[in-house]
N, C-alpha and C positions, 0 to 999 in steps of 0.2 A: 462661096461655100465648096467644099470637098465631095466627091461622089460616097463618101460615107458618112457625111455631116448631112447632107439632105436624104440620104437613105433613113436616118437615124432619125430627123424628124418626122419622113412619109411614117416612118413603123412606130413611132409616140404616137399620132393622130390616128393613125390605122388601130393600135392597141385599144385607143381611146372609144373608138367609132364602136368597137365589138363591145366594150366593157358595158355602153352606154345600152345598144342594144339589149345585151342580155338581161341588164336591169331594167329594161320598157320605159327606159327615158327615149321615146320615141325622136322625139322634137329635135333634143340636142344630139342623137346618133345622125335624125338625117343631116345635120346642121356638121357634124364630122365626117360622112360619108363623102358630101359635096366637096368638102375642105380637102379630104385626098384625091379626089379626082385633081380639084383645081391645083394642087401640089406638086402632083404627076406628071400634069402638062406642062407647068411652067418652068421645073428643074428638067424636064425632057427639052421643052423647047430651049433653054441656055444649055444645055450639055452637060448637065450636075448630075444625071442619071443616065447609065446604058441605056439600050435599046433591052437588051433583054430583063433589066430592074423592070423597066416600064411596062414591058408587054407581062412580065409574073404578077406584078401587083394588079393592071388592069385587070388579068386572067380572075384573079382574086377578089376585084373588086366585083365582076358580072353576077358570082352567084349572089349577090344581094340586092340587083339591080332589082329582080321583080318585087322583091319585100319592100325596097323603099318607093318605086312607082304604086305600088298598093296604098304603103301608106299615105302619100301626097294625094293620090285621088280619092283615098276617103277623110282626109282635112277639108280636102275641097267642097265635099258635099256638103261636112258639118257647118261650112262655113257660109255656104250656101241656103241651109236649114234655119 
């Protein structure tokens, strides 16, 4: 896959993540969030995206880390209850 093809796949998943988060579909949004991280790592390891793009997207995802961690923490408590 080319650099632009990999970016397109990542951007599409990221947009899906943001849309699901905005619509309060937290389970699906969290899955999208994890998938974006996995895609970034995989494409970066394979050399299909630049270091600049990798760092930019990781920084973009960083602002959602607290939301995602808080949500999974709450879900764990619900499961235990």
